[in-house]
Biotite code that builds the C-alpha atoms (Angstrom):
import biotite.structure as struc

atoms = struc.array([
    struc.Atom([75.679, 52.099, 169.986], chain_id="A", res_id=1, res_name="MET", atom_name="CA", element="C"),
    struc.Atom([73.886, 55.267, 169.037], chain_id="A", res_id=2, res_name="THR", atom_name="CA", element="C"),
    struc.Atom([74.326, 58.588, 170.763], chain_id="A", res_id=3, res_name="GLY", atom_name="CA", element="C"),
    struc.Atom([72.668, 61.988, 170.715], chain_id="A", res_id=4, res_name="PRO", atom_name="CA", element="C"),
    struc.Atom([74.095, 62.967, 167.319], chain_id="A", res_id=5, res_name="ALA", atom_name="CA", element="C"),
    struc.Atom([72.752, 59.784, 165.718], chain_id="A", res_id=6, res_name="GLU", atom_name="CA", element="C"),
    struc.Atom([69.312, 60.347, 167.241], chain_id="A", res_id=7, res_name="ALA", atom_name="CA", element="C"),
    struc.Atom([69.223, 63.949, 166.005], chain_id="A", res_id=8, res_name="LEU", atom_name="CA", element="C"),
    struc.Atom([70.349, 62.851, 162.538], chain_id="A", res_id=9, res_name="ALA", atom_name="CA", element="C"),
    struc.Atom([67.646, 60.168, 162.399], chain_id="A", res_id=10, res_name="ALA", atom_name="CA", element="C"),
    struc.Atom([64.900, 62.676, 163.244], chain_id="A", res_id=11, res_name="THR", atom_name="CA", element="C"),
    struc.Atom([66.360, 65.236, 160.857], chain_id="A", res_id=12, res_name="HIS", atom_name="CA", element="C"),
    struc.Atom([66.369, 62.704, 157.996], chain_id="A", res_id=13, res_name="ALA", atom_name="CA", element="C"),
    struc.Atom([62.698, 61.895, 158.613], chain_id="A", res_id=14, res_name="LEU", atom_name="CA", element="C"),
    struc.Atom([61.716, 65.548, 158.988], chain_id="A", res_id=15, res_name="ALA", atom_name="CA", element="C"),
    struc.Atom([63.529, 66.558, 155.792], chain_id="A", res_id=16, res_name="PHE", atom_name="CA", element="C"),
    struc.Atom([62.817, 63.519, 153.650], chain_id="A", res_id=17, res_name="SER", atom_name="CA", element="C"),
    struc.Atom([62.373, 65.677, 150.523], chain_id="A", res_id=18, res_name="ASP", atom_name="CA", element="C"),
    struc.Atom([65.885, 67.148, 150.831], chain_id="A", res_id=19, res_name="THR", atom_name="CA", element="C"),
    struc.Atom([69.118, 65.963, 152.428], chain_id="A", res_id=20, res_name="ARG", atom_name="CA", element="C"),
    struc.Atom([69.081, 65.314, 156.159], chain_id="A", res_id=21, res_name="GLY", atom_name="CA", element="C"),
    struc.Atom([72.171, 66.165, 158.146], chain_id="A", res_id=22, res_name="TRP", atom_name="CA", element="C"),
    struc.Atom([74.517, 63.359, 159.191], chain_id="A", res_id=23, res_name="SER", atom_name="CA", element="C"),
    struc.Atom([75.500, 62.404, 162.726], chain_id="A", res_id=24, res_name="ALA", atom_name="CA", element="C"),
    struc.Atom([79.004, 63.701, 161.978], chain_id="A", res_id=25, res_name="ASP", atom_name="CA", element="C"),
    struc.Atom([77.558, 67.067, 160.963], chain_id="A", res_id=26, res_name="GLU", atom_name="CA", element="C"),
    struc.Atom([75.573, 67.229, 164.210], chain_id="A", res_id=27, res_name="PHE", atom_name="CA", element="C"),
    struc.Atom([78.642, 66.247, 166.256], chain_id="A", res_id=28, res_name="ARG", atom_name="CA", element="C"),
    struc.Atom([80.675, 68.984, 164.587], chain_id="A", res_id=29, res_name="GLY", atom_name="CA", element="C"),
    struc.Atom([78.035, 71.616, 165.203], chain_id="A", res_id=30, res_name="LEU", atom_name="CA", element="C"),
    struc.Atom([77.452, 70.583, 168.813], chain_id="A", res_id=31, res_name="LEU", atom_name="CA", element="C"),
    struc.Atom([81.197, 70.860, 169.479], chain_id="A", res_id=32, res_name="ALA", atom_name="CA", element="C"),
    struc.Atom([81.066, 74.562, 168.572], chain_id="A", res_id=33, res_name="ASP", atom_name="CA", element="C"),
    struc.Atom([80.607, 76.692, 171.731], chain_id="A", res_id=34, res_name="PRO", atom_name="CA", element="C"),
    struc.Atom([78.407, 79.174, 169.845], chain_id="A", res_id=35, res_name="SER", atom_name="CA", element="C"),
    struc.Atom([75.916, 76.396, 168.973], chain_id="A", res_id=36, res_name="VAL", atom_name="CA", element="C"),
    struc.Atom([73.202, 75.168, 171.326], chain_id="A", res_id=37, res_name="PHE", atom_name="CA", element="C"),
    struc.Atom([70.438, 72.594, 171.284], chain_id="A", res_id=38, res_name="LEU", atom_name="CA", element="C"),
    struc.Atom([66.913, 73.080, 172.607], chain_id="A", res_id=39, res_name="VAL", atom_name="CA", element="C"),
    struc.Atom([64.658, 70.041, 172.878], chain_id="A", res_id=40, res_name="GLY", atom_name="CA", element="C"),
    struc.Atom([65.382, 66.361, 172.345], chain_id="A", res_id=41, res_name="ASP", atom_name="CA", element="C"),
    struc.Atom([65.502, 63.844, 169.511], chain_id="A", res_id=42, res_name="ALA", atom_name="CA", element="C"),
    struc.Atom([61.697, 63.974, 169.151], chain_id="A", res_id=43, res_name="ALA", atom_name="CA", element="C"),
    struc.Atom([61.742, 67.720, 168.415], chain_id="A", res_id=44, res_name="CYS", atom_name="CA", element="C"),
    struc.Atom([64.640, 70.125, 168.527], chain_id="A", res_id=45, res_name="PHE", atom_name="CA", element="C"),
    struc.Atom([66.041, 73.464, 167.479], chain_id="A", res_id=46, res_name="VAL", atom_name="CA", element="C"),
    struc.Atom([69.740, 73.784, 166.813], chain_id="A", res_id=47, res_name="LEU", atom_name="CA", element="C"),
    struc.Atom([70.788, 77.412, 167.106], chain_id="A", res_id=48, res_name="GLY", atom_name="CA", element="C"),
    struc.Atom([73.861, 79.593, 167.118], chain_id="A", res_id=49, res_name="ARG", atom_name="CA", element="C"),
    struc.Atom([74.649, 83.000, 168.577], chain_id="A", res_id=50, res_name="VAL", atom_name="CA", element="C"),
    struc.Atom([77.427, 85.162, 167.173], chain_id="A", res_id=51, res_name="VAL", atom_name="CA", element="C"),
    struc.Atom([77.873, 88.546, 168.824], chain_id="A", res_id=52, res_name="VAL", atom_name="CA", element="C"),
    struc.Atom([74.275, 89.868, 169.060], chain_id="A", res_id=53, res_name="ASP", atom_name="CA", element="C"),
    struc.Atom([72.624, 87.761, 166.339], chain_id="A", res_id=54, res_name="GLU", atom_name="CA", element="C"),
    struc.Atom([71.047, 84.345, 166.691], chain_id="A", res_id=55, res_name="ALA", atom_name="CA", element="C"),
    struc.Atom([70.338, 81.914, 163.901], chain_id="A", res_id=56, res_name="GLU", atom_name="CA", element="C"),
    struc.Atom([68.062, 78.908, 163.821], chain_id="A", res_id=57, res_name="VAL", atom_name="CA", element="C"),
    struc.Atom([70.302, 76.412, 162.062], chain_id="A", res_id=58, res_name="LEU", atom_name="CA", element="C"),
    struc.Atom([67.550, 73.820, 161.898], chain_id="A", res_id=59, res_name="THR", atom_name="CA", element="C"),
    struc.Atom([64.306, 72.821, 163.550], chain_id="A", res_id=60, res_name="LEU", atom_name="CA", element="C"),
    struc.Atom([63.119, 69.236, 163.209], chain_id="A", res_id=61, res_name="ALA", atom_name="CA", element="C"),
    struc.Atom([60.208, 67.266, 164.605], chain_id="A", res_id=62, res_name="THR", atom_name="CA", element="C"),
    struc.Atom([59.870, 63.509, 164.264], chain_id="A", res_id=63, res_name="HIS", atom_name="CA", element="C"),
    struc.Atom([56.827, 62.863, 162.029], chain_id="A", res_id=64, res_name="PRO", atom_name="CA", element="C"),
    struc.Atom([55.165, 60.819, 164.801], chain_id="A", res_id=65, res_name="ASP", atom_name="CA", element="C"),
    struc.Atom([55.420, 63.815, 167.169], chain_id="A", res_id=66, res_name="ARG", atom_name="CA", element="C"),
    struc.Atom([54.034, 66.563, 164.945], chain_id="A", res_id=67, res_name="ARG", atom_name="CA", element="C"),
    struc.Atom([50.970, 68.660, 165.790], chain_id="A", res_id=68, res_name="ARG", atom_name="CA", element="C"),
    struc.Atom([51.634, 68.418, 169.553], chain_id="A", res_id=69, res_name="GLN", atom_name="CA", element="C"),
    struc.Atom([53.055, 71.930, 170.120], chain_id="A", res_id=70, res_name="GLY", atom_name="CA", element="C"),
    struc.Atom([56.609, 70.654, 170.546], chain_id="A", res_id=71, res_name="ARG", atom_name="CA", element="C"),
    struc.Atom([58.115, 72.836, 167.819], chain_id="A", res_id=72, res_name="ALA", atom_name="CA", element="C"),
    struc.Atom([56.481, 75.960, 169.270], chain_id="A", res_id=73, res_name="ARG", atom_name="CA", element="C"),
    struc.Atom([57.926, 75.172, 172.708], chain_id="A", res_id=74, res_name="VAL", atom_name="CA", element="C"),
    struc.Atom([61.388, 74.415, 171.272], chain_id="A", res_id=75, res_name="ALA", atom_name="CA", element="C"),
    struc.Atom([61.341, 77.629, 169.238], chain_id="A", res_id=76, res_name="LEU", atom_name="CA", element="C"),
    struc.Atom([60.463, 79.687, 172.310], chain_id="A", res_id=77, res_name="GLU", atom_name="CA", element="C"),
    struc.Atom([63.261, 77.916, 174.210], chain_id="A", res_id=78, res_name="GLY", atom_name="CA", element="C"),
    struc.Atom([65.615, 78.868, 171.384], chain_id="A", res_id=79, res_name="PHE", atom_name="CA", element="C"),
    struc.Atom([64.578, 82.532, 171.683], chain_id="A", res_id=80, res_name="ALA", atom_name="CA", element="C"),
    struc.Atom([65.103, 82.514, 175.448], chain_id="A", res_id=81, res_name="GLN", atom_name="CA", element="C"),
    struc.Atom([68.523, 80.836, 175.233], chain_id="A", res_id=82, res_name="GLU", atom_name="CA", element="C"),
    struc.Atom([69.627, 83.126, 172.408], chain_id="A", res_id=83, res_name="ALA", atom_name="CA", element="C"),
    struc.Atom([68.664, 86.207, 174.433], chain_id="A", res_id=84, res_name="ALA", atom_name="CA", element="C"),
    struc.Atom([70.491, 84.797, 177.462], chain_id="A", res_id=85, res_name="THR", atom_name="CA", element="C"),
    struc.Atom([73.577, 84.440, 175.258], chain_id="A", res_id=86, res_name="ARG", atom_name="CA", element="C"),
    struc.Atom([73.342, 88.126, 174.269], chain_id="A", res_id=87, res_name="GLY", atom_name="CA", element="C"),
    struc.Atom([71.416, 88.032, 170.998], chain_id="A", res_id=88, res_name="ALA", atom_name="CA", element="C"),
    struc.Atom([68.999, 90.856, 170.260], chain_id="A", res_id=89, res_name="SER", atom_name="CA", element="C"),
    struc.Atom([67.728, 89.521, 166.917], chain_id="A", res_id=90, res_name="THR", atom_name="CA", element="C"),
    struc.Atom([67.138, 86.088, 165.443], chain_id="A", res_id=91, res_name="ALA", atom_name="CA", element="C"),
    struc.Atom([67.211, 84.940, 161.847], chain_id="A", res_id=92, res_name="PHE", atom_name="CA", element="C"),
    struc.Atom([66.350, 81.760, 159.993], chain_id="A", res_id=93, res_name="LEU", atom_name="CA", element="C"),
    struc.Atom([65.672, 80.528, 156.512], chain_id="A", res_id=94, res_name="GLU", atom_name="CA", element="C"),
    struc.Atom([62.917, 78.187, 155.434], chain_id="A", res_id=95, res_name="VAL", atom_name="CA", element="C"),
    struc.Atom([61.752, 76.731, 152.146], chain_id="A", res_id=96, res_name="ALA", atom_name="CA", element="C"),
    struc.Atom([59.020, 78.872, 150.623], chain_id="A", res_id=97, res_name="ALA", atom_name="CA", element="C"),
    struc.Atom([56.828, 75.792, 150.122], chain_id="A", res_id=98, res_name="ASP", atom_name="CA", element="C"),
    struc.Atom([57.032, 74.718, 153.787], chain_id="A", res_id=99, res_name="ASN", atom_name="CA", element="C"),
    struc.Atom([53.686, 76.183, 154.856], chain_id="A", res_id=100, res_name="GLU", atom_name="CA", element="C"),
    struc.Atom([53.637, 74.475, 158.268], chain_id="A", res_id=101, res_name="ALA", atom_name="CA", element="C"),
    struc.Atom([57.037, 75.922, 159.197], chain_id="A", res_id=102, res_name="ALA", atom_name="CA", element="C"),
    struc.Atom([56.166, 79.368, 157.833], chain_id="A", res_id=103, res_name="LEU", atom_name="CA", element="C"),
    struc.Atom([53.014, 79.378, 159.950], chain_id="A", res_id=104, res_name="SER", atom_name="CA", element="C"),
    struc.Atom([54.988, 78.326, 163.034], chain_id="A", res_id=105, res_name="LEU", atom_name="CA", element="C"),
    struc.Atom([57.644, 80.990, 162.529], chain_id="A", res_id=106, res_name="TYR", atom_name="CA", element="C"),
    struc.Atom([55.176, 83.770, 161.768], chain_id="A", res_id=107, res_name="ARG", atom_name="CA", element="C"),
    struc.Atom([53.196, 82.808, 164.860], chain_id="A", res_id=108, res_name="GLY", atom_name="CA", element="C"),
    struc.Atom([56.425, 83.152, 166.872], chain_id="A", res_id=109, res_name="ALA", atom_name="CA", element="C"),
    struc.Atom([56.919, 86.727, 165.651], chain_id="A", res_id=110, res_name="GLY", atom_name="CA", element="C"),
    struc.Atom([59.218, 86.190, 162.677], chain_id="A", res_id=111, res_name="PHE", atom_name="CA", element="C"),
    struc.Atom([58.638, 88.214, 159.510], chain_id="A", res_id=112, res_name="SER", atom_name="CA", element="C"),
    struc.Atom([60.100, 87.976, 156.022], chain_id="A", res_id=113, res_name="GLU", atom_name="CA", element="C"),
    struc.Atom([63.079, 90.207, 155.267], chain_id="A", res_id=114, res_name="VAL", atom_name="CA", element="C"),
    struc.Atom([64.517, 88.606, 152.107], chain_id="A", res_id=115, res_name="ALA", atom_name="CA", element="C"),
    struc.Atom([64.466, 85.648, 149.704], chain_id="A", res_id=116, res_name="ARG", atom_name="CA", element="C"),
    struc.Atom([67.111, 83.503, 148.113], chain_id="A", res_id=117, res_name="ARG", atom_name="CA", element="C"),
    struc.Atom([65.810, 82.415, 144.723], chain_id="A", res_id=118, res_name="ARG", atom_name="CA", element="C"),
    struc.Atom([65.935, 78.681, 143.965], chain_id="A", res_id=119, res_name="LYS", atom_name="CA", element="C"),
    struc.Atom([68.083, 78.064, 147.060], chain_id="A", res_id=120, res_name="TYR", atom_name="CA", element="C"),
    struc.Atom([66.792, 74.613, 148.044], chain_id="A", res_id=121, res_name="TYR", atom_name="CA", element="C"),
    struc.Atom([66.983, 71.625, 145.725], chain_id="A", res_id=122, res_name="ARG", atom_name="CA", element="C"),
    struc.Atom([64.321, 69.012, 146.430], chain_id="A", res_id=123, res_name="LYS", atom_name="CA", element="C"),
    struc.Atom([65.043, 65.309, 146.005], chain_id="A", res_id=124, res_name="SER", atom_name="CA", element="C"),
    struc.Atom([62.974, 65.188, 142.804], chain_id="A", res_id=125, res_name="GLU", atom_name="CA", element="C"),
    struc.Atom([65.104, 68.000, 141.331], chain_id="A", res_id=126, res_name="GLY", atom_name="CA", element="C"),
    struc.Atom([62.854, 71.035, 141.710], chain_id="A", res_id=127, res_name="THR", atom_name="CA", element="C"),
    struc.Atom([64.230, 74.202, 143.252], chain_id="A", res_id=128, res_name="GLN", atom_name="CA", element="C"),
    struc.Atom([62.473, 76.289, 145.882], chain_id="A", res_id=129, res_name="VAL", atom_name="CA", element="C"),
    struc.Atom([63.171, 79.766, 147.237], chain_id="A", res_id=130, res_name="ASP", atom_name="CA", element="C"),
    struc.Atom([64.513, 80.221, 150.747], chain_id="A", res_id=131, res_name="ALA", atom_name="CA", element="C"),
    struc.Atom([62.541, 82.743, 152.784], chain_id="A", res_id=132, res_name="VAL", atom_name="CA", element="C"),
    struc.Atom([64.712, 84.676, 155.245], chain_id="A", res_id=133, res_name="ILE", atom_name="CA", element="C"),
    struc.Atom([62.832, 85.543, 158.437], chain_id="A", res_id=134, res_name="LEU", atom_name="CA", element="C"),
    struc.Atom([63.803, 87.803, 161.349], chain_id="A", res_id=135, res_name="ARG", atom_name="CA", element="C"),
    struc.Atom([62.492, 88.722, 164.774], chain_id="A", res_id=136, res_name="ARG", atom_name="CA", element="C"),
    struc.Atom([63.603, 90.812, 167.699], chain_id="A", res_id=137, res_name="ASP", atom_name="CA", element="C"),
    struc.Atom([64.390, 88.955, 170.907], chain_id="A", res_id=138, res_name="LEU", atom_name="CA", element="C"),
])
């Protein structure tokens, strides 16, 4: 029998097929943390965390069959609303510098670049890509 963590892991693996998807055990562990919250469903979700007054997008994943339907935009706005409700005044995230679709989504949601981590992500074929650190006020 599969549960929510397995469904999230399955979507995450498909969404991040060029890197390492997160396991069901990793999702279960994160979801057990009271500072972590989920917005959306297994088709498209944002997993976020609020610590003190800062929110972080831990991951955003959309099943490949559900892309280009506005789901990620809606989930990201839900993340911002929930984070603000939990007391966050700013939100951060990191994204691979070569992920143009995600960068466009995040910039459209008001995030702007504040830093980079050089060669942070390792792709499945062995190349390394910078992580772009983005921030927005909530």
